[in-house]
SEMIMI-636041 format. One record per atom (N, C-alpha, C): residue in one letter; x, y, z. Coordinates in steps of 0.2 Angstrom, whole numbers, always signed. Example, Ala and Ser with C-alpha at 12.3 -4.5 7.8 and 13.67 -1.06 7.14 Angstrom:
residues 2
REC res    c1    c2    c3
REC   a   +66   -28   +39
REC   a   +62   -22   +39
REC   a   +66   -16   +39
REC   s   +64   -11   +35
REC   s   +68    -5   +36
REC   s   +64    +0   +39
This chain:
residues 324
REC res    c1    c2    c3
REC   m   +65   +25   -84
REC   m   +67   +17   -83
REC   m   +60   +12   -85
REC   k   +61    +7   -88
REC   k   +56    +2   -89
REC   k   +57    -3   -84
REC   v   +51    -4   -80
REC   v   +51    -8   -73
REC   v   +46   -12   -74
REC   l   +49   -20   -74
REC   l   +43   -24   -74
REC   l   +43   -28   -67
REC   i   +36   -28   -65
REC   i   +36   -30   -57
REC   i   +31   -38   -59
REC   l   +34   -43   -55
REC   l   +31   -48   -56
REC   l   +27   -49   -50
REC   g   +20   -49   -50
REC   g   +17   -47   -44
REC   g   +14   -41   -46
REC   g   +14   -37   -41
REC   g   +12   -30   -42
REC   g    +5   -28   -40
REC   t    +1   -33   -36
REC   t    -6   -31   -34
REC   t    -6   -33   -27
REC   g    +0   -36   -24
REC   g    +0   -37   -16
REC   g    +2   -32   -12
REC   f    +6   -33    -7
REC   f    +8   -29    -2
REC   f   +14   -25    -5
REC   v   +20   -28    -5
REC   v   +26   -24    -7
REC   v   +26   -23   -15
REC   g   +22   -28   -19
REC   g   +22   -27   -26
REC   g   +18   -20   -27
REC   t   +12   -18   -24
REC   t    +9   -13   -25
REC   t   +13    -7   -23
REC   v   +16    -6   -18
REC   v   +20    +0   -16
REC   v   +25    +0   -21
REC   v   +29    -5   -24
REC   v   +35    -5   -28
REC   v   +32    -2   -35
REC   a   +26    -3   -36
REC   a   +24    +0   -43
REC   a   +21    +8   -41
REC   q   +19    +8   -35
REC   q   +16   +15   -35
REC   q   +22   +20   -34
REC   e   +27   +18   -31
REC   e   +34   +22   -30
REC   e   +37   +22   -37
REC   a   +37   +18   -42
REC   a   +40   +18   -48
REC   a   +36   +23   -53
REC   a   +29   +22   -53
REC   a   +26   +25   -56
REC   a   +25   +34   -54
REC   s   +27   +35   -48
REC   s   +28   +42   -46
REC   s   +34   +44   -47
REC   r   +38   +41   -50
REC   r   +46   +43   -52
REC   r   +44   +44   -61
REC   g   +39   +42   -63
REC   g   +40   +43   -70
REC   g   +41   +37   -74
REC   h   +43   +32   -70
REC   h   +45   +26   -74
REC   h   +40   +23   -77
REC   r   +41   +19   -83
REC   r   +36   +14   -87
REC   r   +35    +8   -82
REC   v   +29    +7   -80
REC   v   +29    +1   -75
REC   v   +24    -4   -80
REC   t   +26   -10   -79
REC   t   +22   -15   -80
REC   t   +22   -20   -75
REC   v   +16   -24   -74
REC   v   +15   -28   -69
REC   v   +13   -34   -72
REC   f   +14   -40   -70
REC   f   +12   -47   -74
REC   f   +11   -50   -67
REC   n    +3   -53   -68
REC   n    +0   -58   -64
REC   n    -6   -60   -66
REC   r    -9   -63   -63
REC   r   -16   -67   -66
REC   r   -22   -63   -67
REC   g   -21   -57   -66
REC   g   -26   -51   -67
REC   g   -31   -52   -64
REC   s   -32   -54   -57
REC   s   -38   -55   -53
REC   s   -38   -49   -49
REC   r   -35   -44   -50
REC   r   -35   -38   -47
REC   r   -33   -32   -50
REC   p   -35   -27   -52
REC   p   -33   -21   -57
REC   p   -24   -19   -56
REC   a   -23   -17   -60
REC   a   -15   -15   -59
REC   a   -16    -9   -56
REC   p   -11    -7   -52
REC   p    -9    -1   -48
REC   p   -10    +5   -54
REC   a   -12   +10   -51
REC   a   -13   +17   -56
REC   a    -5   +18   -58
REC   g    -6   +19   -65
REC   g    +0   +21   -69
REC   g    +4   +16   -70
REC   a    +0   +10   -69
REC   a    +4    +3   -72
REC   a    +0    -1   -77
REC   s    +5    -4   -82
REC   s    +0    -7   -87
REC   s    +1   -16   -85
REC   l    -3   -19   -87
REC   l    -5   -26   -84
REC   l    -2   -31   -91
REC   l    +2   -37   -89
REC   l    +1   -42   -93
REC   l    +0   -47   -88
REC   t    -5   -51   -90
REC   t    -8   -58   -87
REC   t    -6   -63   -89
REC   g    -4   -68   -85
REC   g    -1   -75   -85
REC   g    -2   -79   -78
REC   d    +2   -82   -78
REC   d    +3   -88   -71
REC   d   +10   -90   -70
REC   r   +12   -89   -65
REC   r   +19   -90   -63
REC   r   +20   -97   -63
REC   l   +16  -102   -62
REC   l   +15  -109   -62
REC   l   +14  -112   -69
REC   g   +13  -108   -74
REC   g   +12  -111   -80
REC   g   +12  -108   -86
REC   d    +9  -102   -87
REC   d    +9   -98   -92
REC   d   +13   -92   -92
REC   l   +18   -91   -95
REC   l   +23   -86   -95
REC   l   +23   -82  -102
REC   s   +18   -83  -106
REC   s   +19   -81  -114
REC   s   +19   -74  -114
REC   a   +15   -71  -109
REC   a   +15   -63  -110
REC   a   +22   -60  -108
REC   l   +27   -64  -106
REC   l   +33   -61  -105
REC   l   +39   -63  -110
REC   r   +37   -67  -115
REC   r   +41   -68  -121
REC   r   +43   -62  -125
REC   a   +39   -58  -125
REC   a   +41   -52  -129
REC   a   +43   -46  -124
REC   g   +46   -42  -126
REC   g   +48   -35  -122
REC   g   +54   -36  -119
REC   s   +57   -29  -116
REC   s   +63   -28  -113
REC   s   +62   -23  -107
REC   w   +65   -25  -102
REC   w   +65   -20   -95
REC   w   +72   -19   -94
REC   d   +73   -12   -90
REC   d   +79   -11   -87
REC   d   +80   -15   -80
REC   l   +74   -15   -77
REC   l   +74   -19   -70
REC   l   +68   -23   -70
REC   v   +69   -29   -67
REC   v   +64   -33   -65
REC   v   +63   -34   -57
REC   v   +57   -33   -54
REC   v   +57   -33   -46
REC   v   +53   -39   -46
REC   d   +54   -45   -41
REC   d   +51   -51   -42
REC   d   +48   -52   -34
REC   t   +41   -53   -32
REC   t   +40   -54   -25
REC   t   +38   -60   -23
REC   w   +39   -66   -27
REC   w   +36   -71   -27
REC   w   +39   -76   -21
REC   k   +34   -78   -17
REC   k   +37   -80   -12
REC   k   +35   -90   -11
REC   g   +33   -92   -17
REC   g   +32   -98   -17
REC   g   +38  -102   -21
REC   a   +37  -108   -24
REC   a   +42  -113   -27
REC   a   +46  -107   -31
REC   p   +53  -111   -29
REC   p   +59  -107   -33
REC   p   +60  -109   -39
REC   s   +56  -115   -42
REC   s   +56  -116   -47
REC   s   +53  -112   -53
REC   a   +47  -108   -50
REC   a   +44  -102   -54
REC   a   +49   -97   -53
REC   v   +53   -95   -49
REC   v   +58   -89   -50
REC   v   +62   -91   -56
REC   r   +65   -97   -55
REC   r   +71  -100   -59
REC   r   +68   -99   -69
REC   e   +62  -101   -69
REC   e   +58  -100   -75
REC   e   +57   -93   -78
REC   s   +55   -88   -74
REC   s   +55   -81   -76
REC   s   +62   -79   -76
REC   a   +67   -81   -72
REC   a   +73   -78   -73
REC   a   +77   -80   -80
REC   r   +76   -85   -82
REC   r   +79   -89   -87
REC   r   +76   -86   -93
REC   l   +68   -83   -93
REC   l   +65   -82   -99
REC   l   +67   -73  -100
REC   l   +70   -71   -94
REC   l   +70   -63   -94
REC   l   +78   -61   -95
REC   s   +82   -67   -94
REC   s   +89   -65   -93
REC   s   +93   -61   -99
REC   g   +90   -62  -104
REC   g   +93   -57  -110
REC   g   +90   -53  -112
REC   r   +84   -50  -109
REC   r   +81   -45  -110
REC   r   +79   -41  -104
REC   a   +82   -41   -99
REC   a   +81   -37   -93
REC   a   +88   -34   -90
REC   g   +89   -29   -89
REC   g   +95   -27   -86
REC   g   +98   -30   -80
REC   h   +92   -29   -74
REC   h   +95   -31   -68
REC   h   +88   -35   -65
REC   y   +89   -40   -60
REC   y   +84   -42   -57
REC   y   +84   -41   -50
REC   a   +79   -38   -48
REC   a   +78   -37   -39
REC   a   +74   -41   -36
REC   y   +76   -47   -33
REC   y   +72   -52   -30
REC   y   +70   -50   -22
REC   i   +63   -49   -21
REC   i   +61   -47   -13
REC   i   +63   -54    -9
REC   s   +68   -55    -5
REC   s   +69   -60    -2
REC   s   +67   -59    +5
REC   s   +70   -62   +10
REC   s   +69   -61   +18
REC   s   +74   -63   +21
REC   r   +75   -60   +27
REC   r   +80   -61   +32
REC   r   +79   -68   +35
REC   s   +73   -72   +33
REC   s   +72   -79   +35
REC   s   +77   -84   +32
REC   v   +81   -82   +26
REC   v   +85   -85   +24
REC   v   +91   -87   +28
REC   y   +92   -84   +33
REC   y   +97   -86   +39
REC   y   +96   -92   +43
REC   a  +100   -96   +45
REC   a   +99  -100   +49
REC   a   +98   -99   +56
REC   q   +93  -102   +60
REC   q   +90  -100   +65
REC   q   +92  -105   +70
REC   p   +93  -102   +76
REC   p   +92   -96   +79
REC   p   +97   -90   +75
REC   a   +97   -84   +72
REC   a  +102   -81   +70
REC   a  +105   -77   +77
REC   p  +110   -76   +75
REC   p  +114   -72   +83
REC   p  +112   -64   +82
REC   p  +112   -60   +88
REC   p  +111   -54   +88
REC   p  +116   -51   +84
REC   g  +114   -45   +81
REC   g  +119   -42   +78
REC   g  +121   -45   +70
REC   g  +117   -51   +68
REC   g  +118   -54   +61
REC   g  +117   -50   +56
REC   d  +121   -51   +50
REC   d  +122   -48   +45
REC   d  +121   -52   +38
REC   e  +124   -49   +32
REC   e  +123   -53   +25
REC   e  +128   -59   +26
REC   n  +133   -59   +30
REC   n  +138   -65   +31
REC   n  +135   -70   +35
REC   s  +129   -70   +38
REC   s  +127   -74   +43
REC   s  +126   -81   +39
REC   p  +126   -88   +42
REC   p  +125   -93   +39
REC   p  +118   -93   +37
REC   l  +117   -98   +31
REC   l  +111   -97   +27
REC   l  +108  -105   +30
REC   v  +100  -104   +29
REC   v   +97  -111   +29
REC   v  +100  -117   +25
REC   d   +99  -123   +28
REC   d  +101  -129   +23
REC   d   +95  -131   +19
REC   g   +96  -134   +14
REC   g   +90  -137   +10
REC   g   +87  -134    +4
REC   a   +91  -127    +3
REC   a   +87  -123    -2
REC   a   +90  -127    -9
REC   s   +85  -126   -14
REC   s   +87  -127   -21
REC   s   +84  -122   -26
REC   p   +87  -119   -32
REC   p   +84  -116   -36
REC   p   +78  -120   -41
REC   g   +78  -126   -40
REC   g   +74  -130   -44
REC   g   +67  -133   -39
REC   a   +66  -131   -34
REC   a   +62  -134   -29
REC   a   +56  -132   -30
REC   g   +51  -136   -29
REC   g   +43  -134   -28
REC   g   +42  -132   -22
REC   e   +35  -132   -20
REC   e   +33  -130   -13
REC   e   +38  -132    -8
REC   v   +41  -127    -5
REC   v   +45  -129    +1
REC   v   +44  -124    +7
REC   p   +46  -125   +13
REC   p   +45  -120   +19
REC   p   +48  -113   +16
REC   y   +45  -107   +19
REC   y   +46  -100   +17
REC   y   +54   -99   +18
REC   p   +58  -101   +22
REC   p   +65   -99   +21
REC   p   +68  -103   +15
REC   q   +67  -109   +16
REC   q   +70  -113    +9
REC   q   +68  -110    +3
REC   a   +61  -108    +2
REC   a   +59  -105    -4
REC   a   +62   -99    -6
REC   k   +63   -94    -1
REC   k   +66   -88    -2
REC   k   +74   -88    -4
REC   l   +77   -93    +0
REC   l   +83   -93    -3
REC   l   +85   -98    -9
REC   g   +80  -102   -11
REC   g   +80  -105   -17
REC   g   +78  -101   -22
REC   g   +74   -95   -21
REC   g   +72   -91   -27
REC   g   +79   -86   -28
REC   e   +83   -84   -23
REC   e   +89   -81   -23
REC   e   +94   -85   -28
REC   m   +94   -91   -27
REC   m   +99   -95   -31
REC   m   +95   -95   -37
REC   a   +89   -96   -39
REC   a   +88   -96   -46
REC   a   +89   -90   -50
REC   v   +87   -84   -47
REC   v   +89   -78   -49
REC   v   +97   -78   -52
REC   a  +101   -80   -46
REC   a  +109   -80   -48
REC   a  +110   -83   -52
REC   e  +107   -89   -55
REC   e  +108   -93   -61
REC   e  +110   -90   -67
REC   s  +104   -86   -68
REC   s  +104   -82   -74
REC   s  +106   -75   -75
REC   f  +105   -71   -68
REC   f  +108   -65   -68
REC   f  +114   -63   -65
REC   g  +118   -68   -60
REC   g  +125   -66   -57
REC   g  +124   -59   -54
REC   d  +129   -57   -55
REC   d  +129   -49   -52
REC   d  +125   -45   -54
REC   r  +122   -46   -59
REC   r  +115   -42   -60
REC   r  +109   -42   -56
REC   a  +110   -47   -51
REC   a  +104   -49   -46
REC   a  +105   -45   -39
REC   l  +100   -41   -38
REC   l   +99   -39   -30
REC   l   +94   -42   -26
REC   f   +96   -44   -20
REC   f   +92   -48   -16
REC   f   +90   -45    -9
REC   a   +85   -41    -9
REC   a   +83   -38    -4
REC   a   +79   -42    +2
REC   r   +84   -44    +6
REC   r   +82   -48   +12
REC   r   +78   -43   +17
REC   a   +72   -44   +16
REC   a   +69   -39   +20
REC   a   +67   -41   +28
REC   g   +67   -37   +32
REC   g   +65   -40   +39
REC   g   +58   -39   +39
REC   l   +54   -39   +45
REC   l   +48   -37   +46
REC   l   +46   -31   +43
REC   v   +41   -31   +38
REC   v   +38   -25   +33
REC   v   +31   -24   +35
REC   l   +31   -17   +37
REC   l   +25   -14   +38
REC   l   +23    -8   +35
REC   g   +17    -5   +36
REC   g   +16    +1   +32
REC   g    +9    +1   +27
REC   p    +8    +6   +25
REC   p    +1    +5   +21
REC   p    +1    +1   +15
REC   h    -5    -3   +15
REC   h    -6    -9   +10
REC   h    -4   -16   +13
REC   e    -2   -16   +19
REC   e    -1   -22   +22
REC   e    -6   -27   +23
REC   n    -4   -33   +20
REC   n   -11   -38   +19
REC   n   -10   -44   +24
REC   v    -6   -44   +28
REC   v    -5   -49   +34
REC   v    -9   -47   +40
REC   g    -9   -39   +41
REC   g   -13   -37   +46
REC   g   -11   -36   +53
REC   r    -4   -36   +53
REC   r    +0   -35   +60
REC   r    -1   -28   +63
REC   l    +2   -23   +60
REC   l    +1   -17   +63
REC   l    -6   -15   +62
REC   p   -10   -16   +56
REC   p   -17   -14   +56
REC   p   -21   -17   +63
REC   w   -21   -23   +65
REC   w   -24   -27   +71
REC   w   -23   -21   +77
REC   w   -16   -20   +78
REC   w   -15   -16   +84
REC   w   -19   -10   +83
REC   l   -19    -6   +76
REC   l   -22    +2   +76
REC   l   -30    +0   +77
REC   d   -32    -6   +75
REC   d   -39    -7   +75
REC   d   -41    -7   +83
REC   r   -37   -12   +85
REC   r   -38   -13   +93
REC   r   -37    -7   +97
REC   v   -32    -3   +96
REC   v   -32    +3  +101
REC   v   -37    +8   +98
REC   s   -39    +8   +93
REC   s   -44   +14   +91
REC   s   -51   +12   +95
REC   r   -52    +7   +96
REC   r   -58    +4  +100
REC   r   -57    +6  +107
REC   g   -51    +7  +111
REC   g   -51   +10  +117
REC   g   -51    +4  +123
REC   g   -53    +7  +129
REC   g   -53    +2  +134
REC   g   -47    -1  +136
REC   a   -48    -7  +141
REC   a   -43   -10  +144
REC   a   -39   -14  +137
REC   i   -32   -15  +137
REC   i   -29   -18  +131
REC   i   -24   -21  +134
REC   p   -23   -28  +133
REC   p   -16   -32  +136
REC   p   -12   -29  +131
REC   a    -6   -27  +136
REC   a    +1   -24  +131
REC   a    +6   -30  +133
REC   p   +10   -32  +128
REC   p   +16   -37  +128
REC   p   +21   -33  +132
REC   g   +24   -35  +138
REC   g   +29   -31  +140
REC   g   +36   -36  +139
REC   p   +42   -34  +140
REC   p   +44   -28  +143
REC   p   +41   -21  +138
REC   a   +39   -16  +141
REC   a   +37   -10  +137
REC   a   +43    -7  +133
REC   d   +49    -7  +137
REC   d   +54    -4  +132
REC   d   +59   -10  +129
REC   l   +55   -16  +126
REC   l   +58   -20  +122
REC   l   +59   -18  +115
REC   p   +64   -18  +112
REC   p   +66   -14  +105
REC   p   +62   -18   +99
REC   l   +60   -15   +95
REC   l   +57   -17   +88
REC   l   +62   -16   +82
REC   q   +62   -18   +78
REC   q   +66   -17   +72
REC   q   +61   -20   +65
REC   f   +59   -15   +60
REC   f   +55   -17   +55
REC   f   +57   -11   +50
REC   v   +55   -13   +43
REC   v   +56    -8   +37
REC   v   +50    -7   +34
REC   d   +47    +0   +34
REC   d   +42    +4   +31
REC   d   +43    +0   +23
REC   c   +38    -2   +21
REC   c   +37    -4   +15
REC   c   +39    +1    +9
REC   r   +38    +6   +11
REC   r   +39   +12    +5
REC   r   +47   +13    +5
REC   d   +50   +12   +11
REC   d   +58   +14   +11
REC   d   +60    +7    +8
REC   l   +57    +1    +8
REC   l   +60    -5    +5
REC   l   +59    -4    -4
REC   a   +53    -1    -6
REC   a   +52    +0   -13
REC   a   +57    +6   -15
REC   r   +60   +11   -11
REC   r   +65   +16   -12
REC   r   +70   +14   -15
REC   f   +73    +9    -9
REC   f   +79    +7   -10
REC   f   +80    +2   -16
REC   v   +75    -2   -17
REC   v   +76    -7   -23
REC   v   +76    -3   -29
REC   l   +72    +3   -30
REC   l   +72    +8   -35
REC   l   +79   +13   -36
REC   d   +82   +14   -30
REC   d   +87   +18   -30
REC   d   +93   +15   -32
REC   h   +92    +7   -34
REC   h   +98    +4   -34
REC   h   +96    +0   -40
REC   p   +95    +1   -46
REC   p   +93    -3   -52
REC   p   +98    -6   -55
REC   a  +105    -5   -53
REC   a  +111    -9   -55
REC   a  +116   -10   -51
REC   t  +113   -11   -45
REC   t  +117   -15   -40
REC   t  +115   -22   -38
REC   g  +120   -25   -38
REC   g  +120   -33   -36
REC   g  +121   -34   -29
REC   g  +121   -40   -27
REC   g  +122   -43   -20
REC   g  +116   -43   -15
REC   a  +118   -45   -10
REC   a  +111   -46    -4
REC   a  +113   -40    +1
REC   f  +107   -37    +2
REC   f  +107   -32    +7
REC   f  +100   -33   +13
REC   d  +102   -34   +18
REC   d   +97   -34   +24
REC   d   +93   -27   +25
REC   l   +87   -27   +23
REC   l   +83   -20   +22
REC   l   +78   -22   +29
REC   v   +81   -18   +34
REC   v   +77   -17   +39
REC   v   +80   -12   +43
REC   g   +76    -8   +49
REC   g   +78    -1   +51
REC   g   +84    -4   +55
REC   p   +87    +1   +59
REC   p   +91    +0   +64
REC   p   +89    -4   +70
REC   p   +92    -7   +74
REC   p   +91   -10   +80
REC   p   +88    -3   +85
REC   g   +83    -6   +88
REC   g   +80    +0   +93
REC   g   +77    +5   +89
REC   h   +74    +4   +81
REC   h   +70    +9   +78
REC   h   +63   +11   +82
REC   t   +61    +7   +86
REC   t   +56    +9   +91
REC   t   +56    +4   +96
REC   t   +51    +4  +100
REC   t   +50    +0  +106
REC   t   +42    -1  +107
REC   t   +40    -7  +109
REC   t   +34    -8  +110
REC   t   +29    -2  +114
REC   r   +32    +0  +118
REC   r   +28    +7  +121
REC   r   +28   +11  +116
REC   d   +32   +13  +113
REC   d   +32   +19  +107
REC   d   +27   +18  +102
REC   l   +28   +11  +100
REC   l   +24    +9   +94
REC   l   +16    +9   +96
REC   l   +13    +7  +102
REC   l    +7    +8  +106
REC   l    +6   +14  +107
REC   a   +10   +19  +108
REC   a    +7   +26  +109
REC   a    +7   +29  +103
REC   a   +12   +27   +97
REC   a    +9   +30   +90
REC   a    +3   +28   +88
REC   c    +1   +21   +89
REC   c    -5   +20   +88
REC   c   -11   +23   +91
REC   a   -11   +25   +98
REC   a   -14   +29  +100
REC   a   -15   +36   +98
REC   e   -10   +39   +97
REC   e   -10   +46   +94
REC   e   -12   +47   +87
REC   a   -11   +41   +83
REC   a   -14   +41   +76
REC   a   -22   +41   +76
REC   t   -24   +36   +81
REC   t   -32   +36   +81
REC   t   -35   +39   +85
REC   g   -32   +44   +89
REC   g   -35   +47   +94
REC   g   -38   +46  +100
REC   a   -37   +39  +100
REC   a   -39   +35  +106
REC   a   -35   +36  +113
REC   s   -38   +34  +118
REC   s   -35   +34  +126
REC   s   -35   +28  +129
REC   p   -32   +23  +126
REC   p   -32   +15  +128
REC   p   -29   +16  +136
REC   d   -31   +10  +138
REC   d   -30    +9  +145
REC   d   -25    +3  +145
REC   l   -19    +4  +144
REC   l   -14    -2  +143
REC   l   -12    -5  +148
REC   r   -13   -12  +149
REC   r   -11   -15  +155
REC   r    -6   -20  +152
REC   w    +0   -18  +156
REC   w    +6   -22  +153
REC   w    +7   -28  +157
REC   l   +10   -32  +153
REC   l    +9   -39  +156
REC   l   +17   -43  +154
REC   s   +19   -47  +158
REC   s   +26   -50  +157
REC   s   +25   -56  +153
REC   p   +30   -57  +150
REC   p   +31   -63  +145
REC   p   +28   -70  +149
REC   e   +29   -71  +156
REC   e   +28   -76  +159
REC   e   +20   -76  +160
REC   q   +16   -71  +161
REC   q    +9   -71  +161
REC   q    +6   -72  +155
REC   i    +9   -70  +150
REC   i    +5   -70  +143
REC   i    +7   -78  +142
REC   a   +13   -81  +142
REC   a   +14   -89  +142
REC   a    +8   -93  +145
REC   a    +7   -91  +152
REC   a    +3   -94  +156
REC   a    -4   -95  +153
REC   a    -5   -89  +150
REC   a   -13   -88  +147
REC   a   -14   -92  +140
REC   g    -8   -96  +138
REC   g    -9   -98  +133
REC   g   -10   -95  +126
REC   v    -7   -89  +126
REC   v    -7   -84  +121
REC   v    +0   -84  +118
REC   e    +0   -85  +111
REC   e    +6   -86  +106
REC   e   +10   -79  +104
REC   p   +15   -79  +105
REC   p   +18   -72  +103
REC   p   +18   -72   +95
REC   w   +18   -67   +92
REC   w   +19   -66   +84
REC   w   +12   -66   +82
REC   s    +9   -72   +82
REC   s    +1   -72   +79
REC   s    -4   -71   +83
REC   d    -5   -73   +90
REC   d    -9   -69   +94
REC   d    -9   -62   +96
REC   l    -2   -60   +97
REC   l    +0   -55   +98
REC   l    +6   -51   +93
REC   p    +2   -48   +87
REC   p    +7   -48   +81
REC   p   +12   -43   +84
REC   i   +18   -44   +80
REC   i   +24   -40   +80
REC   i   +28   -42   +85
REC   w   +25   -43   +92
REC   w   +29   -45   +99
REC   w   +31   -52  +100
REC   l   +38   -52  +101
REC   l   +42   -58  +102
REC   l   +44   -57  +110
REC   p   +44   -61  +114
REC   p   +48   -61  +121
REC   p   +55   -60  +120
REC   p   +59   -57  +125
REC   p   +66   -57  +125
REC   p   +68   -64  +123
REC   g   +73   -65  +121
REC   g   +77   -72  +120
REC   g   +79   -73  +113
REC   e   +80   -79  +110
REC   e   +83   -81  +103
REC   e   +78   -78   +98
REC   l   +72   -79   +98
REC   l   +67   -78   +94
REC   l   +66   -68   +91
REC   h   +67   -66   +98
REC   h   +66   -59   +98
REC   h   +73   -57   +94
REC   d   +79   -60   +96
REC   d   +85   -57   +94
REC   d   +85   -58   +86
REC   t   +83   -63   +84
REC   t   +82   -66   +77
REC   t   +79   -61   +73
REC   m   +74   -59   +76
REC   m   +69   -54   +72
REC   m   +71   -47   +72
REC   h   +73   -45   +78
REC   h   +73   -37   +80
REC   h   +80   -35   +82
REC   s   +85   -40   +80
REC   s   +92   -37   +83
REC   s   +98   -39   +77
REC   g   +94   -38   +71
REC   g   +99   -37   +65
REC   g  +102   -31   +63
REC   d  +108   -32   +59
REC   d  +113   -28   +58
REC   d  +112   -25   +50
REC   p  +109   -20   +49
REC   p  +108   -17   +43
REC   p  +112   -12   +40
REC   a  +119   -13   +43
REC   a  +124    -7   +41
REC   a  +126    -6   +35
REC   k  +125   -12   +30
REC   k  +127   -12   +23
REC   k  +122    -8   +20
REC   a  +116   -10   +21
REC   a  +110    -6   +18
REC   a  +110    +1   +19
REC   l  +111    +2   +25
REC   l  +111   +10   +28
REC   l  +118   +14   +24
REC   a  +123   +10   +24
REC   a  +128   +13   +20
REC   a  +126   +15   +13
REC   h  +123   +10   +10
REC   h  +121   +11    +2
REC   h  +114   +15    +2
REC   g  +112   +19    +7
REC   g  +107   +23    +7
REC   g  +100   +23    +9
REC   l  +100   +17   +12
REC   l   +92   +14   +15
REC   l   +91   +20   +19
REC   a   +85   +24   +20
REC   a   +84   +27   +25
REC   a   +77   +26   +27
REC   c   +76   +26   +33
REC   c   +71   +24   +37
REC   c   +66   +29   +40
REC   r   +59   +29   +38
REC   r   +56   +35   +42
REC   r   +54   +33   +49
REC   p   +53   +38   +52
REC   p   +51   +37   +61
REC   p   +45   +33   +60
REC   a   +45   +28   +66
REC   a   +40   +22   +66
REC   a   +34   +26   +67
REC   a   +33   +31   +70
REC   a   +26   +35   +70
REC   a   +23   +38   +65
REC   e   +28   +39   +59
REC   e   +27   +40   +53
REC   e   +23   +33   +49
REC   t   +25   +29   +50
REC   t   +23   +22   +47
REC   t   +16   +20   +50
REC   v   +16   +21   +57
REC   v    +9   +20   +61
REC   v    +3   +25   +59
REC   a    +6   +31   +58
REC   a    +0   +36   +55
REC   a    -2   +35   +48
REC   d    +3   +34   +44
REC   d    +0   +33   +37
REC   d    -4   +26   +36
REC   t    -1   +22   +40
REC   t    -5   +14   +39
REC   t   -13   +15   +40
REC   w   -13   +19   +46
REC   w   -20   +21   +49
REC   w   -25   +25   +45
REC   t   -20   +30   +41
REC   t   -25   +34   +36
REC   t   -26   +28   +30
REC   w   -22   +25   +27
REC   w   -24   +20   +23
REC   w   -29   +15   +24
REC   m   -30   +13   +31
REC   m   -36    +9   +32
REC   m   -41   +12   +31
REC   r   -42   +18   +34
REC   r   -48   +22   +35
REC   r   -51   +24   +28
REC   s   -45   +25   +23
REC   s   -48   +26   +15
REC   s   -49   +21   +11
REC   s   -46   +15   +14
REC   s   -47   +10    +9
REC   s   -53    +5   +11
REC   g   -56    +7   +17
REC   g   -61    +2   +20
REC   g   -58    -5   +23
REC   w   -52    -4   +26
REC   w   -49   -11   +27
REC   w   -54   -15   +32
REC   t   -54   -22   +31
REC   t   -57   -26   +36
REC   t   -51   -31   +38
REC   a   -51   -35   +42
REC   a   -45   -39   +44
REC   a   -47   -45   +42
REC   p   -41   -49   +39
REC   p   -41   -56   +36
REC   p   -44   -60   +41
REC   d   -48   -65   +39
REC   d   -49   -70   +43
REC   d   -43   -74   +45
REC   t   -39   -76   +41
REC   t   -34   -80   +43
REC   t   -27   -77   +38
REC   v   -22   -78   +39
REC   v   -16   -78   +36
REC   v   -11   -84   +36
REC   f   -10   -87   +31
REC   f    -5   -93   +32
REC   f    -9   -98   +37
REC   g   -16   -98   +36
REC   g   -19  -104   +40
REC   g   -21  -101   +47
REC   r   -18   -96   +49
REC   r   -19   -94   +58
REC   r   -22   -87   +56
REC   r   -26   -85   +62
REC   r   -29   -80   +63
REC   r   -24   -76   +67
REC   v   -24   -68   +65
REC   v   -19   -64   +67
REC   v   -23   -58   +73
REC   g   -20   -59   +79
REC   g   -22   -55   +84
REC   g   -26   -59   +89
REC   l   -27   -56   +95
REC   l   -31   -60  +100
REC   l   -39   -61   +98
REC   s   -41   -66  +101
REC   s   -48   -67  +101
REC   s   -51   -64  +107
REC   p   -57   -61  +108
REC   p   -59   -60  +114
REC   p   -58   -64  +120
REC   a   -59   -71  +120
REC   a   -58   -75  +125
REC   a   -51   -74  +127
REC   q   -45   -74  +122
REC   q   -39   -73  +124
REC   q   -38   -66  +128
REC   e   -41   -61  +126
REC   e   -39   -55  +128
REC   e   -43   -53  +134
REC   q   -48   -58  +137
REC   q   -51   -57  +143
REC   q   -47   -62  +148
REC   a   -42   -68  +145
REC   a   -39   -71  +149
REC   a   -32   -68  +151
REC   l   -30   -62  +148
REC   l   -23   -59  +148
REC   l   -26   -53  +154
REC   l   -31   -50  +152
REC   l   -34   -45  +157
REC   l   -35   -48  +164
REC   s   -37   -54  +164
REC   s   -39   -56  +171
REC   s   -32   -59  +175
REC   a   -27   -60  +170
REC   a   -20   -60  +173
REC   a   -18   -55  +176
């Protein structure tokens, strides 16, 4: 199979390229060329916001698009490729659902307002839904919308799970956000990639995330300790103690959200449709261990900011929580 990946050097794009190449597919990535193509892939250079000339020739069985910016860029690529590509898989997000999404929400949940396939830079939920709409205009039922939940695993460039692994590896007293048995739901990037490549001729929307209760905060941190060989002193704190210290869920304490609407939106989705179509989710401990292996082999360093914000606790915040 000939696979074209629009992107291909970021988190999910890299993993899709690696998985496709490992299957013997002919893989081409299209991007600005600022980083080398993944092993086994050829490179076409251009710019989603201006120069698509490298895509004006050639044909592919499957296009995989990881773009998260202006929907108008997705519209242009989809229009250009519609007559020369069999199917188009757009890596979307469960953020396309109107918030707060109810517990047990699925692909039939209400969508956000204000999305347009021709929009420029817009907030992330409208960008992803607008991207879906842009692909649908040109590919119709030949389009698959991979509405990913929280994505973790090797090559993660946000730094959520890597932050926890790095912090746990250093041991000592660590603030642990409770309740300890709070369920967490995510998808390993490799399982996401496999689902997309397993369904090159499937259309429609799929919520790609592990089953509810795939792991818990306690089990995730225990897996971090096991993977790193550390013996941290976890100091469990209530959501009220965390709020009183001025610490923000999700950004200051990656992955964690306190019980309530936001937690239910992120960690209580219903992926029954994707599971019925063969989505296979590996154990959370495997995701954790393989991410640590990748961090050590790649020389991982924490990003300064992501989307303009620091990921993880500062030393002062950690001390404030420990004092609580």
